[in-house]
MISEKE-281146 format. One record per residue (C-alpha): residue in one letter; z, y negated, x; residue number from 1. Coordinates in Angstrom, 2 decimals. Each point is the difference from the previous one (the first is absolute). Layout:
<sites>
+------+---------+---------+---------+-----+
: code :       Z :       Y :       X : pos :
+------+---------+---------+---------+-----+
:    A :       Z :       Y :       X : NUM :
...
+------+---------+---------+---------+-----+
</sites>
This chain:
<sites>
+------+---------+---------+---------+-----+
: code :       Z :       Y :       X : pos :
+------+---------+---------+---------+-----+
:    M :   29.33 :  -41.39 :   87.87 :   1 :
:    V :   -1.48 :   -2.73 :   -2.21 :   2 :
:    I :   -1.07 :   -3.61 :    0.52 :   3 :
:    W :    3.07 :   -1.81 :   -1.29 :   4 :
:    R :   -1.92 :   -3.23 :   -0.46 :   5 :
:    N :   -1.95 :    1.83 :   -2.69 :   6 :
:    V :    3.17 :    1.48 :   -1.53 :   7 :
:    A :    1.68 :   -3.42 :   -0.04 :   8 :
:    W :   -2.94 :   -1.76 :   -1.63 :   9 :
:    Q :   -0.63 :    2.81 :   -2.48 :  10 :
:    T :    3.67 :   -0.01 :   -0.95 :  11 :
:    A :   -0.08 :   -3.79 :   -0.40 :  12 :
:    H :   -3.18 :    0.29 :   -2.03 :  13 :
:    L :    1.22 :    2.76 :   -2.29 :  14 :
:    A :    3.57 :   -1.29 :   -0.23 :  15 :
:    G :   -1.05 :   -3.60 :   -0.52 :  16 :
:    G :   -2.89 :    0.90 :   -2.27 :  17 :
:    G :    2.10 :    2.54 :   -1.87 :  18 :
:    T :    2.71 :   -2.61 :   -0.52 :  19 :
:    L :   -2.55 :   -2.48 :   -1.29 :  20 :
:    Y :   -1.52 :    2.58 :   -2.36 :  21 :
:    L :    3.44 :    1.04 :   -1.17 :  22 :
:    L :    0.92 :   -3.65 :   -0.63 :  23 :
:    L :   -3.24 :   -0.43 :   -1.94 :  24 :
:    W :    0.69 :    3.06 :   -2.13 :  25 :
:    L :    3.58 :   -1.13 :   -0.65 :  26 :
:    L :   -1.12 :   -3.43 :   -1.16 :  27 :
:    L :   -2.79 :    1.43 :   -2.13 :  28 :
:    A :    2.56 :    2.25 :   -1.66 :  29 :
:    R :    2.29 :   -2.97 :   -0.65 :  30 :
:    F :   -2.58 :   -2.57 :   -1.16 :  31 :
:    W :   -2.29 :    2.31 :   -1.97 :  32 :
:    S :    0.86 :    2.15 :   -2.96 :  33 :
:    V :    0.73 :    3.66 :    0.70 :  34 :
:    A :   -3.26 :    0.93 :   -1.75 :  35 :
:    E :   -2.08 :   -2.40 :    2.12 :  36 :
:    F :    1.66 :    1.19 :    3.21 :  37 :
:    G :   -0.63 :    3.60 :   -1.04 :  38 :
:    Q :   -3.69 :   -0.72 :   -0.65 :  39 :
:    F :   -0.40 :   -1.63 :    3.41 :  40 :
:    S :    1.74 :    2.92 :    1.72 :  41 :
:    F :   -2.34 :    2.40 :   -1.78 :  42 :
:    L :   -3.16 :   -1.95 :    1.00 :  43 :
:    F :    1.21 :   -0.37 :    3.59 :  44 :
:    A :    0.57 :    3.76 :    0.17 :  45 :
:    L :   -3.57 :    0.54 :   -1.21 :  46 :
:    I :   -1.32 :   -2.35 :    2.67 :  47 :
:    A :    1.88 :    1.97 :    2.66 :  48 :
:    V :   -1.69 :    3.20 :   -1.14 :  49 :
:    G :   -3.40 :   -1.72 :   -0.08 :  50 :
:    G :    0.54 :   -1.23 :    3.55 :  51 :
:    V :    0.23 :    3.58 :    1.21 :  52 :
:    F :   -3.47 :    0.69 :   -1.39 :  53 :
:    C :   -1.28 :   -3.13 :    1.74 :  54 :
:    D :    1.50 :    1.05 :    3.34 :  55 :
:    F :   -1.07 :    3.67 :   -0.34 :  56 :
:    G :    1.87 :    0.89 :    3.18 :  57 :
:    W :   -2.45 :   -1.83 :    2.25 :  58 :
:    D :    2.71 :   -2.27 :    1.40 :  59 :
:    V :    2.04 :    2.98 :    1.28 :  60 :
:    W :   -3.18 :    1.67 :    1.26 :  61 :
:    L :   -0.81 :   -3.20 :    1.92 :  62 :
:    I :    3.50 :   -0.16 :    1.52 :  63 :
:    R :   -0.40 :    3.51 :    1.36 :  64 :
:    A :   -3.53 :   -0.65 :    1.27 :  65 :
:    V :    0.97 :   -3.22 :    1.80 :  66 :
:    A :    3.23 :    1.47 :    1.42 :  67 :
:    Q :   -1.84 :    3.03 :    1.39 :  68 :
:    A :   -2.90 :   -2.04 :    1.44 :  69 :
:    Q :    2.30 :   -2.59 :    1.66 :  70 :
:    Q :   -2.83 :   -2.50 :    0.46 :  71 :
:    R :   -0.49 :   -3.67 :   -0.68 :  72 :
:    P :   -1.75 :   -1.19 :   -1.99 :  73 :
:    A :    0.52 :    2.65 :   -2.63 :  74 :
:    I :   -3.16 :    1.15 :   -1.75 :  75 :
:    L :   -0.46 :   -0.24 :   -3.77 :  76 :
:    A :   -3.12 :    1.81 :   -1.22 :  77 :
:    R :   -2.12 :   -2.05 :   -2.37 :  78 :
:    N :   -0.60 :    2.87 :   -2.43 :  79 :
:    L :    3.77 :    0.46 :   -0.36 :  80 :
:    L :    0.25 :   -3.66 :   -0.97 :  81 :
:    W :   -2.76 :    0.32 :   -2.60 :  82 :
:    L :    1.60 :    3.16 :   -1.37 :  83 :
:    K :    3.28 :   -1.85 :   -0.42 :  84 :
:    I :   -1.74 :   -2.89 :   -1.80 :  85 :
:    L :   -1.55 :    2.52 :   -2.42 :  86 :
:    F :    3.35 :    1.66 :   -0.74 :  87 :
:    N :    1.73 :   -3.34 :   -0.51 :  88 :
:    G :   -2.67 :   -1.13 :   -2.44 :  89 :
:    L :    0.35 :    3.18 :   -2.04 :  90 :
:    V :    3.78 :   -0.31 :   -0.17 :  91 :
:    W :   -0.23 :   -3.62 :   -1.12 :  92 :
:    L :   -2.46 :    1.05 :   -2.75 :  93 :
:    V :    2.42 :    2.70 :   -1.18 :  94 :
:    F :    2.76 :   -2.58 :   -0.29 :  95 :
:    L :   -2.27 :   -2.32 :   -1.99 :  96 :
:    L :   -0.92 :    2.75 :   -2.48 :  97 :
:    S :    3.61 :    1.21 :   -0.23 :  98 :
:    A :    1.27 :   -3.50 :   -0.77 :  99 :
:    L :   -2.57 :   -0.38 :   -2.78 : 100 :
:    Y :    0.79 :    3.41 :   -1.47 : 101 :
:    A :    3.80 :   -0.20 :    0.21 : 102 :
:    D :    0.20 :   -3.65 :   -1.04 : 103 :
:    W :    1.86 :   -1.07 :    3.13 : 104 :
:    P :   -0.05 :   -3.73 :    0.89 : 105 :
:    L :   -3.53 :   -0.08 :    1.43 : 106 :
:    T :    0.22 :   -3.01 :    2.33 : 107 :
:    V :    3.30 :    1.23 :    1.44 : 108 :
:    V :   -1.40 :    3.46 :    0.67 : 109 :
:    L :   -3.17 :   -1.35 :    1.64 : 110 :
:    L :    1.97 :   -2.34 :    2.27 : 111 :
:    L :    2.37 :    2.78 :    1.03 : 112 :
:    A :   -2.99 :    2.28 :    0.61 : 113 :
:    A :   -1.66 :   -2.65 :    2.17 : 114 :
:    G :    3.17 :   -0.25 :    2.07 : 115 :
:    M :    0.02 :    3.79 :    0.24 : 116 :
:    L :   -3.53 :   -0.02 :    1.47 : 117 :
:    L :    0.87 :   -2.66 :    2.58 : 118 :
:    L :    3.14 :    1.89 :    0.97 : 119 :
:    S :   -2.06 :    3.16 :    0.44 : 120 :
:    F :   -2.36 :   -1.67 :    2.48 : 121 :
:    T :    2.94 :   -1.54 :    1.85 : 122 :
:    T :    1.60 :    3.45 :    0.18 : 123 :
:    L :   -3.18 :    1.39 :    1.57 : 124 :
:    L :    0.03 :   -2.75 :    2.64 : 125 :
:    N :    3.70 :    0.66 :    0.59 : 126 :
:    G :   -1.02 :    3.53 :    0.93 : 127 :
:    V :   -1.60 :   -1.50 :    3.11 : 128 :
:    L :    3.14 :   -2.00 :    0.83 : 129 :
:    R :    2.19 :    3.08 :   -0.41 : 130 :
:    G :   -2.29 :    2.17 :    2.08 : 131 :
:    L :    0.14 :   -2.59 :    2.78 : 132 :
:    E :    3.80 :   -0.20 :   -0.43 : 133 :
:    R :   -0.09 :   -3.67 :   -1.01 : 134 :
:    L :    2.16 :    0.41 :   -3.07 : 135 :
:    D :    1.67 :   -3.30 :    0.84 : 136 :
:    W :   -3.10 :   -1.88 :   -1.18 : 137 :
:    E :   -0.26 :    2.09 :   -3.16 : 138 :
:    A :    3.65 :   -0.82 :   -0.69 : 139 :
:    K :   -0.40 :   -3.74 :    0.57 : 140 :
:    I :   -2.97 :   -0.30 :   -2.36 : 141 :
:    G :    1.60 :    2.32 :   -2.55 : 142 :
:    L :    3.19 :   -2.03 :    0.00 : 143 :
:    L :   -1.99 :   -3.20 :   -0.51 : 144 :
:    Q :   -1.82 :    1.58 :   -2.97 : 145 :
:    K :    3.24 :    1.10 :   -1.64 : 146 :
:    L :    1.56 :   -3.40 :    0.63 : 147 :
:    L :   -2.90 :   -1.82 :   -1.64 : 148 :
:    F :   -0.19 :    2.39 :   -2.96 : 149 :
:    S :    3.73 :    0.16 :   -0.71 : 150 :
:    L :    0.87 :   -3.68 :    0.38 : 151 :
:    S :   -3.01 :   -1.27 :   -1.95 : 152 :
:    A :    0.60 :    2.53 :   -2.79 : 153 :
:    I :    3.72 :   -0.80 :   -0.11 : 154 :
:    G :   -0.66 :   -3.74 :   -0.11 : 155 :
:    G :   -2.36 :    0.37 :   -2.94 : 156 :
:    V :    2.27 :    2.30 :   -1.96 : 157 :
:    V :    3.30 :   -1.77 :    0.64 : 158 :
:    W :   -1.02 :   -3.66 :   -0.18 : 159 :
:    F :   -3.08 :    0.06 :   -2.20 : 160 :
:    A :    0.70 :    3.02 :   -2.26 : 161 :
:    Q :   -3.21 :    1.77 :    1.01 : 162 :
:    G :   -0.81 :    3.55 :   -1.05 : 163 :
:    L :   -2.01 :    2.99 :    1.19 : 164 :
:    L :   -3.20 :   -1.98 :    0.57 : 165 :
:    W :    1.57 :   -2.30 :    2.59 : 166 :
:    V :    1.57 :    2.86 :    1.95 : 167 :
:    A :   -3.32 :    1.88 :    0.03 : 168 :
:    F :   -1.79 :   -3.13 :    1.28 : 169 :
:    C :    2.53 :   -0.41 :    2.82 : 170 :
:    Y :   -0.47 :    3.67 :    0.87 : 171 :
:    V :   -3.77 :   -0.24 :    0.52 : 172 :
:    I :    0.14 :   -3.28 :    1.94 : 173 :
:    S :    2.63 :    1.33 :    2.41 : 174 :
:    H :   -2.04 :    3.14 :    0.71 : 175 :
:    L :   -3.16 :   -2.05 :    0.55 : 176 :
:    L :    1.83 :   -1.96 :    2.69 : 177 :
:    A :    1.33 :    3.19 :    1.64 : 178 :
:    F :   -3.47 :    1.56 :    0.10 : 179 :
:    L :   -1.62 :   -3.06 :    1.57 : 180 :
:    L :    2.75 :   -0.36 :    2.61 : 181 :
:    T :   -0.14 :    3.69 :    0.97 : 182 :
:    L :   -3.79 :    0.01 :    0.31 : 183 :
:    S :   -0.09 :   -3.21 :    2.06 : 184 :
:    L :    2.73 :    1.33 :    2.32 : 185 :
:    L :   -1.85 :    3.25 :    0.71 : 186 :
:    L :   -3.26 :   -1.78 :    0.69 : 187 :
:    K :    1.53 :   -2.79 :    2.07 : 188 :
:    Q :    1.96 :    2.43 :    2.21 : 189 :
:    H :   -3.03 :    2.30 :    0.30 : 190 :
:    W :    2.04 :    2.92 :   -1.37 : 191 :
:    L :   -2.63 :    1.01 :   -2.55 : 192 :
:    Q :   -3.71 :    0.62 :    0.17 : 193 :
:    I :   -2.10 :    1.02 :   -2.99 : 194 :
:    K :   -2.85 :    2.26 :    1.06 : 195 :
:    S :   -2.88 :    1.53 :   -1.90 : 196 :
:    Q :    0.81 :    3.46 :    1.35 : 197 :
:    S :   -0.16 :    2.59 :   -2.75 : 198 :
:    L :    2.91 :    2.25 :   -0.80 : 199 :
:    P :   -1.09 :    2.90 :   -2.23 : 200 :
:    F :    1.08 :   -0.52 :   -3.59 : 201 :
:    S :    1.23 :    3.58 :   -0.21 : 202 :
:    V :    2.22 :   -0.49 :    3.05 : 203 :
:    L :    1.48 :   -3.23 :   -1.35 : 204 :
:    M :    0.81 :    1.57 :   -3.36 : 205 :
:    K :    1.32 :    3.24 :    1.49 : 206 :
:    Q :    2.35 :   -1.76 :    2.40 : 207 :
:    S :    1.13 :   -2.78 :   -2.33 : 208 :
:    G :    0.26 :    2.12 :   -3.16 : 209 :
:    P :    3.34 :    1.64 :    0.86 : 210 :
:    L :    1.37 :   -3.35 :    1.23 : 211 :
:    F :   -1.01 :   -1.58 :   -3.32 : 212 :
:    S :    1.65 :    2.85 :   -1.90 : 213 :
:    V :    3.20 :   -0.46 :    1.98 : 214 :
:    A :    0.07 :   -3.75 :   -0.72 : 215 :
:    L :   -0.79 :    0.51 :   -3.70 : 216 :
:    L :    2.65 :    2.67 :   -0.46 : 217 :
:    T :    2.54 :   -2.13 :    1.87 : 218 :
:    V :   -0.62 :   -3.01 :   -2.26 : 219 :
:    L :   -0.03 :    2.13 :   -3.15 : 220 :
:    S :    3.24 :    1.68 :    0.99 : 221 :
:    V :    1.74 :   -3.38 :    0.01 : 222 :
:    R :   -1.65 :   -1.36 :   -3.15 : 223 :
:    L :   -0.42 :    3.08 :   -2.17 : 224 :
:    E :    3.37 :   -0.59 :   -1.67 : 225 :
:    I :   -0.98 :   -3.61 :   -0.80 : 226 :
:    F :   -3.11 :    1.15 :   -1.85 : 227 :
:    L :    1.88 :    2.69 :   -1.92 : 228 :
:    L :    2.92 :   -2.29 :   -0.85 : 229 :
:    N :   -2.52 :   -2.50 :   -1.34 : 230 :
:    Y :   -1.64 :    2.73 :   -2.09 : 231 :
:    F :    3.18 :    1.52 :   -1.44 : 232 :
:    H :    2.42 :   -2.92 :   -0.25 : 233 :
:    G :   -1.83 :   -3.29 :    0.57 : 234 :
:    E :    0.36 :   -2.98 :    2.29 : 235 :
:    T :    3.81 :   -0.38 :   -0.07 : 236 :
:    Q :    0.59 :    3.33 :    1.72 : 237 :
:    V :   -2.82 :   -0.82 :    2.44 : 238 :
:    A :    1.78 :   -3.24 :    0.88 : 239 :
:    L :    3.36 :    1.74 :    0.64 : 240 :
:    Y :   -1.51 :    2.73 :    2.16 : 241 :
:    S :   -2.29 :   -2.42 :    1.86 : 242 :
:    A :    2.98 :   -2.20 :    0.85 : 243 :
:    V :    1.72 :    2.93 :    1.72 : 244 :
:    I :   -3.17 :    1.21 :    1.74 : 245 :
:    R :   -0.49 :   -3.49 :    1.46 : 246 :
:    L :    3.45 :    0.18 :    1.58 : 247 :
:    M :   -0.73 :    3.48 :    1.37 : 248 :
:    D :   -3.26 :   -1.31 :    1.47 : 249 :
:    G :    1.98 :   -2.70 :    1.77 : 250 :
:    L :    2.24 :    2.59 :    1.62 : 251 :
:    V :   -2.86 :    1.98 :    1.56 : 252 :
:    I :   -1.42 :   -3.01 :    1.84 : 253 :
:    I :    1.43 :    0.96 :    3.41 : 254 :
:    S :   -1.39 :    3.53 :   -0.22 : 255 :
:    T :   -3.42 :   -1.31 :   -0.98 : 256 :
:    A :   -0.07 :   -2.40 :    2.94 : 257 :
:    Y :    1.15 :    2.65 :    2.47 : 258 :
:    I :   -2.52 :    2.59 :   -1.20 : 259 :
:    A :   -2.86 :   -2.51 :    0.05 : 260 :
:    T :    0.75 :   -0.76 :    3.64 : 261 :
:    L :    0.56 :    3.63 :    0.92 : 262 :
:    F :   -3.20 :    1.34 :   -1.59 : 263 :
:    P :   -2.54 :   -1.12 :    2.68 : 264 :
:    K :    2.30 :    1.46 :    2.67 : 265 :
:    L :    0.12 :    3.34 :   -1.82 : 266 :
:    V :   -3.81 :    0.05 :   -0.21 : 267 :
:    A :   -0.44 :   -0.86 :    3.68 : 268 :
:    H :    2.62 :    2.49 :    1.28 : 269 :
:    Q :   -0.40 :    2.89 :   -2.45 : 270 :
:    Q :   -0.94 :    2.47 :    2.75 : 271 :
:    Q :    2.79 :   -1.04 :    2.37 : 272 :
:    A :    3.70 :    0.81 :    0.35 : 273 :
:    H :    0.70 :   -3.71 :   -0.59 : 274 :
:    F :   -0.98 :    0.65 :   -3.63 : 275 :
:    Y :    3.11 :    2.10 :   -0.63 : 276 :
:    I :    2.28 :   -2.54 :    1.64 : 277 :
:    L :   -1.37 :   -2.71 :   -2.30 : 278 :
:    L :    0.45 :    2.15 :   -3.06 : 279 :
:    R :    3.53 :    1.18 :    0.71 : 280 :
:    H :    1.06 :   -3.56 :    0.75 : 281 :
:    A :   -1.56 :   -1.25 :   -3.25 : 282 :
:    I :    1.77 :    2.67 :   -2.07 : 283 :
:    M :    3.37 :   -0.95 :    1.48 : 284 :
:    V :   -0.49 :   -3.76 :   -0.41 : 285 :
:    M :   -1.37 :    0.14 :   -3.54 : 286 :
:    S :    2.57 :    2.49 :   -1.29 : 287 :
:    S :    2.87 :   -2.14 :    1.28 : 288 :
:    I :   -1.38 :   -3.20 :   -1.51 : 289 :
:    A :   -0.74 :    1.64 :   -3.35 : 290 :
:    L :    3.51 :    1.43 :   -0.34 : 291 :
:    L :    1.57 :   -3.37 :    0.79 : 292 :
:    L :   -2.22 :   -1.86 :   -2.49 : 293 :
:    A :    0.63 :    2.59 :   -2.73 : 294 :
:    L :    3.78 :   -0.25 :    0.43 : 295 :
:    L :    0.07 :   -3.81 :   -0.02 : 296 :
:    G :   -2.39 :   -0.18 :   -2.93 : 297 :
:    Y :    2.01 :    2.45 :   -2.07 : 298 :
:    V :    3.19 :   -2.02 :    0.45 : 299 :
:    L :   -1.71 :   -3.33 :   -0.72 : 300 :
:    A :   -2.36 :    1.16 :   -2.80 : 301 :
:    P :    1.73 :   -1.74 :   -2.98 : 302 :
:    W :    0.30 :   -3.25 :    1.94 : 303 :
:    L :   -3.62 :    0.20 :    1.18 : 304 :
:    I :   -1.32 :    0.40 :   -3.52 : 305 :
:    Q :    2.25 :   -2.76 :   -1.40 : 306 :
:    I :   -0.80 :   -2.54 :    2.71 : 307 :
:    T :   -3.73 :    0.74 :    0.05 : 308 :
:    Y :   -1.19 :    0.81 :   -3.51 : 309 :
:    G :    2.86 :   -1.23 :   -2.18 : 310 :
:    A :    2.01 :    1.44 :   -2.87 : 311 :
:    Q :   -3.00 :    1.18 :   -2.03 : 312 :
:    Y :   -0.78 :    2.54 :    2.75 : 313 :
:    Q :    3.57 :    1.22 :    0.55 : 314 :
:    S :   -0.83 :    3.49 :   -1.27 : 315 :
:    A :   -2.36 :    0.35 :    2.99 : 316 :
:    A :    3.01 :    0.20 :    2.37 : 317 :
:    A :    0.56 :    3.64 :   -0.99 : 318 :
:    L :   -3.70 :    0.76 :    0.65 : 319 :
:    L :    0.27 :   -1.54 :    3.47 : 320 :
:    R :    3.04 :    2.14 :    0.81 : 321 :
:    Y :   -1.84 :    3.11 :   -1.16 : 322 :
:    L :   -2.94 :   -0.77 :    2.31 : 323 :
:    L :    1.74 :   -1.21 :    3.17 : 324 :
:    P :    1.11 :    3.43 :    1.33 : 325 :
:    A :   -3.70 :    0.95 :    0.16 : 326 :
:    L :   -0.63 :   -2.69 :    2.63 : 327 :
:    P :    0.27 :    2.32 :    3.06 : 328 :
:    M :   -2.56 :    2.30 :   -1.60 : 329 :
:    L :   -2.35 :   -2.95 :   -0.53 : 330 :
:    F :    0.24 :   -0.97 :    3.67 : 331 :
:    L :   -0.64 :    3.52 :    1.28 : 332 :
:    T :   -2.84 :    0.87 :   -2.39 : 333 :
:    A :   -1.76 :   -3.23 :    0.98 : 334 :
:    L :    0.40 :    0.87 :    3.68 : 335 :
:    F :   -1.05 :    3.65 :   -0.31 : 336 :
:    G :   -3.04 :   -0.93 :   -2.08 : 337 :
:    Q :   -1.22 :   -2.42 :    2.66 : 338 :
:    V :    0.59 :    2.64 :    2.68 : 339 :
:    L :   -2.34 :    2.38 :   -1.82 : 340 :
:    I :   -2.64 :   -2.73 :   -0.34 : 341 :
:    A :    0.35 :   -0.90 :    3.70 : 342 :
:    V :   -0.81 :    3.58 :    1.08 : 343 :
:    G :   -2.87 :    0.37 :   -2.48 : 344 :
:    Q :    1.89 :    2.13 :   -2.52 : 345 :
:    Q :   -0.37 :   -2.42 :   -2.92 : 346 :
:    Q :   -1.14 :    2.79 :   -2.31 : 347 :
:    R :    3.43 :    1.61 :    0.28 : 348 :
:    F :    1.59 :   -3.33 :   -0.84 : 349 :
:    M :   -2.38 :   -0.37 :   -2.94 : 350 :
:    H :    0.79 :    3.47 :   -1.38 : 351 :
:    S :    3.73 :   -0.61 :    0.37 : 352 :
:    L :   -0.24 :   -3.33 :   -1.82 : 353 :
:    L :   -2.07 :    1.54 :   -2.77 : 354 :
:    L :    2.46 :    2.82 :   -0.61 : 355 :
:    A :    2.97 :   -2.38 :    0.07 : 356 :
:    L :   -1.76 :   -2.39 :   -2.37 : 357 :
:    L :   -0.87 :    2.78 :   -2.47 : 358 :
:    C :    3.62 :    1.16 :   -0.02 : 359 :
:    S :    1.28 :   -3.54 :   -0.59 : 360 :
:    F :   -2.60 :   -0.50 :   -2.75 : 361 :
:    A :    1.31 :    3.12 :   -1.77 : 362 :
:    I :    3.58 :   -1.31 :    0.32 : 363 :
:    D :   -1.14 :   -3.42 :   -1.26 : 364 :
:    L :   -1.61 :    1.46 :   -3.12 : 365 :
:    W :    3.22 :    1.81 :   -0.83 : 366 :
:    A :    2.64 :   -2.50 :    1.15 : 367 :
:    I :   -1.41 :   -3.47 :   -0.77 : 368 :
:    P :   -0.30 :    0.52 :   -3.79 : 369 :
:    L :    3.63 :    1.22 :   -0.01 : 370 :
:    W :    1.75 :   -2.32 :    2.47 : 371 :
:    Q :   -2.42 :   -2.90 :    0.56 : 372 :
:    S :    0.52 :   -1.55 :    3.46 : 373 :
:    V :    2.57 :    2.61 :    1.00 : 374 :
:    G :   -2.68 :    2.64 :   -0.59 : 375 :
:    A :   -2.28 :   -1.90 :    2.38 : 376 :
:    V :    2.74 :    0.05 :    2.65 : 377 :
:    L :    0.35 :    3.76 :   -0.44 : 378 :
:    A :   -3.73 :    0.48 :    0.60 : 379 :
:    Y :    0.19 :   -2.32 :    3.03 : 380 :
:    W :    2.67 :    2.23 :    1.55 : 381 :
:    G :   -1.93 :    3.16 :   -0.77 : 382 :
:    R :   -3.13 :   -1.36 :    1.67 : 383 :
:    E :    1.78 :   -1.07 :    3.19 : 384 :
:    I :    1.90 :    3.28 :    0.39 : 385 :
:    I :   -3.17 :    2.07 :   -0.36 : 386 :
:    L :   -1.98 :   -2.29 :    2.29 : 387 :
:    L :    2.64 :    0.04 :    2.74 : 388 :
:    F :    0.16 :    3.81 :   -0.11 : 389 :
:    L :   -3.79 :    0.38 :    0.23 : 390 :
:    L :   -0.52 :   -2.55 :    2.78 : 391 :
:    S :    2.91 :    1.40 :    2.00 : 392 :
:    F :   -1.58 :    3.43 :   -0.28 : 393 :
:    W :   -3.32 :   -1.25 :    1.37 : 394 :
:    I :    1.67 :   -1.97 :    2.80 : 395 :
:    I :    1.87 :    3.10 :    1.16 : 396 :
:    H :   -2.85 :    2.43 :   -0.68 : 397 :
:    D :   -2.73 :   -1.83 :    1.89 : 398 :
:    K :    0.37 :    0.59 :    3.73 : 399 :
:    K :   -1.59 :   -3.38 :    0.73 : 400 :
:    T :    2.82 :   -1.78 :   -1.77 : 401 :
:    V :    3.01 :    2.24 :    0.51 : 402 :
:    V :    2.90 :   -2.34 :    0.64 : 403 :
:    F :    3.04 :    2.17 :   -0.24 : 404 :
:    A :   -1.29 :    2.88 :    2.10 : 405 :
:    H :   -1.78 :   -1.87 :    2.77 : 406 :
+------+---------+---------+---------+-----+
</sites>
């Protein structure tokens, strides 16, 4: 069904890395002021959005190309590499100008942006590893990066009272190490070959454009409420909502690991009956896990908030309880979206995400000014309900991906 070595390492990577990131966020919330933690959460959300523009869907495109070709070494066209360098440079320039215009801490923004660029190139190289079904190596290097970043940042903040600048410095150094290790691994194992073959620019943009749109809409859908909370109510509400979202992110780690391992299989077997077996099995496994996590989390929510963030974040326990029942929807929408990408129907995924995001944006504009973070939770629910309905429709409608009628 799947290569369980990859599932195990991806789970260890995402669970271990997620735990480290969660620990980092908890300690930042405790050792920094609420305003400083809110500012960092806002800048980190911006960096995540910028990273999507740097990636531009080429990593997913490369996964599909390598998985379909099934050859070693995998081929990376030189003009694709130069195109990526151009896009990354433009994004970094936008961040520089934005920091100057908005009066953000310039050095912090530039360091975070540099880390974003390095992560983007590592993500492209990871596309080769995923296409070759060597997600275990991606996981090992990724876990090392998160370990270095989290522990060095925590040490500086806890023992030496460092601020945003130190954390941003640790971020860029850890991603530099991850990039160098990934590149050296691919070259040493002869898994990657860079050739001067020319892929038409129009083809690259046409095929990667919808993948970029999907990634951008996915990131925006998670961070839209953070931007609007910052606009309407300031950094305190951003801090409360971000604290809860970080816990939700930790709960979806298993689904992320499973889908990452399943995706190359779906690409390789999309025209075979084995495809439907994989998909039905994934729906059953992920639904069961999501329901169990949601139930446990709901019962333990007050304790989780108290033990992790402390008394000043106790009001976030209610937000966590409001969000947890949406966990099964999160698991299934993530799975169905990757199914559509695997069979080349990313435009349907993109249109579904766009419609769901527009609906949640309308709810945000109405609800956040009235109910602050609770309004953001309401929009979150609205987006996931609409997205699950649309993706389920496409899964059932498309004869290539009919699960329930096959």
